[in-house]
C-alpha positions in Angstrom: 0.0 0.0 0.0 1.4 3.4 -0.9 1.7 6.2 1.6 -0.8 9.0 0.9 1.3 11.5 2.9 4.2 11.0 0.5 2.1 12.5 -2.4 3.6 15.9 -3.3 1.5 18.7 -4.6 2.6 21.2 -7.3 5.9 19.5 -8.0 8.0 21.1 -10.7 8.5 18.6 -13.5 11.5 20.4 -14.9 13.5 18.7 -12.1 12.5 15.3 -13.4 13.4 15.7 -17.1 16.8 15.9 -18.7 15.4 18.7 -20.9 14.8 20.6 -17.6 11.6 22.1 -18.9 7.9 21.7 -18.0 5.4 23.1 -15.5 4.1 21.5 -12.3 2.4 18.2 -11.7 -0.8 18.6 -9.6 0.3 15.4 -7.7 3.6 13.7 -7.7 4.8 10.4 -6.1 8.3 8.9 -6.0 7.8 5.1 -6.0 10.6 3.2 -4.5 8.6 0.0 -4.3 6.8 -1.2 -7.5 4.2 -3.0 -5.3 2.8 0.5 -4.6 1.9 1.2 -8.3 -1.4 -0.7 -8.5 -2.7 1.2 -5.4 -1.4 4.5 -6.8 -3.2 4.0 -10.1 -6.4 3.0 -8.3 -6.1 6.2 -6.3 -5.8 8.2 -9.5 -8.9 6.5 -11.0 -10.9 7.0 -7.7 -10.1 10.7 -7.8 -10.8 10.9 -11.6 -7.3 12.0 -12.3 -5.1 11.2 -15.4 -1.8 9.6 -14.4 1.6 9.3 -16.1 4.3 6.8 -15.2 7.8 8.4 -15.4 11.2 6.7 -15.3 14.5 8.6 -15.6 13.0 11.5 -17.6 15.6 11.2 -20.4 13.2 10.7 -23.3 10.2 12.9 -22.3 9.1 16.5 -22.6 6.5 17.9 -20.3 4.4 21.0 -21.4 4.9 24.4 -19.8 1.4 24.2 -18.3 2.4 21.0 -16.4 0.3 17.9 -15.8 -3.1 18.1 -14.2 -3.0 14.7 -12.6 -0.7 12.3 -10.9 2.9 11.7 -12.0 4.3 8.4 -10.7 8.1 8.4 -10.8 9.5 4.9 -10.5 12.7 5.0 -8.5 12.9 1.2 -7.7 16.3 0.3 -9.1 17.4 -3.1 -7.7 19.8 -5.0 -10.0 20.4 -8.8 -9.5 23.2 -10.6 -11.4 23.0 -14.2 -12.4 25.2 -16.5 -14.6 23.2 -16.0 -17.8 20.9 -13.2 -17.0 20.7 -9.9 -15.2 17.4 -8.6 -13.7 16.7 -5.0 -13.1 13.8 -3.0 -11.8 12.1 -0.4 -14.0 13.8 2.6 -12.3 17.3 1.3 -12.7 19.5 3.2 -15.2 20.3 1.1 -18.2 23.9 2.3 -18.2 24.2 1.1 -14.6 22.9 -2.3 -15.6 25.6 -2.5 -18.3 28.2 -1.2 -15.8 27.4 -3.8 -13.2 27.4 -6.6 -15.8 30.9 -5.4 -16.9 32.2 -5.3 -13.4 31.2 -9.0 -13.1 32.9 -9.8 -16.5 29.5 -10.4 -18.1 28.8 -9.3 -21.7 26.1 -9.0 -24.3 24.9 -5.5 -23.3 28.1 -3.5 -23.6 26.5 -0.9 -25.9 24.0 0.1 -23.2 26.8 1.7 -21.2 26.0 4.9 -23.2 22.2 4.9 -22.7 21.2 7.2 -19.8 17.5 6.2 -19.6 15.7 3.9 -17.2 15.1 0.2 -17.8 11.3 0.9 -17.9 11.6 3.6 -20.6 14.2 1.6 -22.5 11.9 -1.5 -22.8 8.8 0.6 -23.6 10.7 2.3 -26.5 12.9 -0.6 -27.5 15.9 1.7 -27.0 19.1 1.1 -28.9 22.4 2.4 -30.0 25.4 1.4 -32.1 23.6 -1.7 -33.5 22.1 -3.1 -30.3 18.5 -2.9 -29.3 16.7 -3.9 -26.1 14.7 -6.5 -28.1 17.9 -8.4 -28.9 18.6 -9.2 -25.2 15.3 -9.0 -23.3 14.4 -12.4 -22.0 11.3 -11.8 -19.8 9.6 -9.0 -17.9 7.0 -8.3 -15.2 4.3 -5.8 -16.2 1.2 -4.3 -14.6 -1.7 -5.3 -16.8 -5.3 -4.5 -15.9 -4.3 -4.0 -12.3 -2.4 -7.3 -11.9 1.2 -8.2 -12.1 2.0 -10.6 -14.9 5.2 -12.2 -16.2 5.6 -12.1 -20.0 8.2 -13.2 -22.5 10.0 -11.2 -25.1 7.4 -11.9 -27.9 4.6 -10.2 -25.9 6.1 -6.8 -26.7 5.8 -7.0 -30.5 9.1 -5.1 -30.7 10.0 -3.1 -33.8 12.2 0.0 -34.3 11.8 2.2 -31.2 8.5 0.5 -30.5 6.9 -2.0 -28.1 3.2 -2.7 -27.5 3.5 -0.8 -24.2 3.2 2.4 -26.2 -0.3 1.4 -27.2 -1.5 -0.5 -24.1 0.0 1.8 -21.5 0.8 -1.2 -19.4 3.5 -0.5 -16.9 6.9 -2.3 -16.9 8.0 -3.3 -13.4 11.1 -5.4 -13.9 13.0 -6.9 -16.8 15.4 -9.8 -17.4 18.2 -9.5 -19.9 20.3 -12.3 -21.4 24.1 -12.0 -20.8 27.1 -14.3 -21.2 30.5 -14.8 -19.6 33.1 -12.3 -20.8 32.7 -8.6 -21.1 34.2 -6.8 -24.1 35.7 -3.8 -22.2 37.2 -2.5 -25.4 33.7 -2.3 -26.9 32.5 -0.4 -23.9 35.2 2.2 -24.2 34.7 2.4 -28.0 31.0 3.1 -27.5 31.6 5.8 -24.9 34.2 7.4 -27.2 31.8 7.4 -30.2 29.0 9.0 -28.2 31.3 11.7 -26.9 32.6 12.3 -30.5 29.3 12.3 -32.3 26.7 13.5 -29.9 26.4 16.9 -28.1 26.5 17.4 -24.3 23.9 19.5 -22.7 20.3 19.6 -21.7 18.5 17.3 -24.1 16.6 14.1 -24.5 18.9 12.5 -26.9 17.7 11.9 -30.5 14.5 13.8 -30.9 13.2 12.0 -34.0 13.2 8.4 -35.1 15.3 7.8 -38.2 13.1 7.3 -41.3 13.5 4.2 -43.3 16.8 4.3 -45.1 17.7 7.8 -43.9 19.2 9.7 -41.0 16.9 12.3 -39.3 19.9 14.3 -38.3 21.3 14.4 -41.9 17.9 15.4 -43.3 17.5 18.3 -40.8 21.1 19.4 -41.5 20.4 19.4 -45.3 17.5 21.8 -44.6 20.0 24.3 -43.2 18.7 24.1 -39.6 21.8 23.0 -37.8 22.4 25.6 -35.0 19.0 27.1 -35.5 17.7 28.8 -32.3 14.2 29.6 -31.0 13.8 31.2 -27.6 16.2 29.4 -25.3 16.4 26.2 -27.4 18.8 25.2 -30.2 19.1 22.5 -32.9 22.5 21.3 -32.0 25.5 22.4 -34.1 27.1 19.1 -33.6 24.2 16.7 -34.4 21.0 18.1 -35.9 18.7 15.4 -34.4 19.5 16.8 -31.0 17.5 19.8 -29.6 19.2 21.5 -26.7 17.9 23.6 -23.8 20.6 26.3 -23.7 19.6 27.1 -20.2 16.5 29.2 -20.4 14.3 27.3 -22.8 10.6 26.5 -22.3 9.0 23.4 -23.6 7.3 25.5 -26.2 10.6 26.6 -27.6 11.8 23.0 -28.0 8.6 22.0 -29.6 8.7 25.0 -32.0 12.1 23.9 -33.2 10.8 20.3 -33.6 7.9 21.5 -35.7 10.2 23.7 -37.8 12.4 20.6 -38.5 9.4 18.5 -39.4 8.0 21.1 -41.7 11.3 21.7 -43.5 12.0 18.0 -44.0 8.5 17.4 -45.3 8.8 20.2 -47.8 12.2 19.4 -49.0 12.2 15.6 -49.0 8.5 14.6 -48.5 9.5 12.7 -45.4 7.5 12.7 -42.2 9.7 12.8 -39.1 8.2 11.0 -36.1 9.3 12.0 -32.6 11.2 9.5 -30.6 10.8 11.7 -27.5 7.5 11.2 -25.7 5.6 14.5 -25.8 3.2 14.7 -22.8 0.0 16.6 -23.0 
């Protein structure tokens, strides 16, 4: 049972997003025990409130007006290491899962050392980088479905590029099991971190803003439209990688979304390609 006195009111969501933008949540609850989630959702339904389940906040943008409901931030982050699998709760950072696997000389998920998001968000969006996706290593998971905890296999998720069925069903991932093997490729880990540092900008962002269209790079298309370095308000399309939108320090969510719309319109006009956001836009 969750603790009602732990529900915060008027919590700034900018503190819980790597974009550092967004208004206030009417109600906010940090959930360190996934067993609390069913009761929290029932509480939201009872009070006729919308709810949103948040992980690390690295792939989401909240509106300036905030969220008029309950935001449940999953902070449960236990990681258990086995011989052929590693199990992590939804709030664990994916890079921490990869790091712990590496420290135990276990491989198979080296590329994930560069993904800052949570396990829950990574499974929901079939996160990936440098040729490795969550779908290639997920073995099983526990989800909250229709108010009940259920264990499911990999096939349940209907994975495709940056997609799982959780995006449509809004079921909540609680814990995931990843396949690993003996022997960590430390050289690969260092290579991946070096590539990310070389190719991707640092700063306040949510990583790649758009999915790559079939056979193309979203960043290259945006760059060919002459939008690299374009600013609007306190936001900028990165000069280093055009598929990154940065908060330069004073941006509002509306500034970021205005640049995203500008990029979508330009790419549509020049290449007749529709750019689909990879970042989850709330509201």
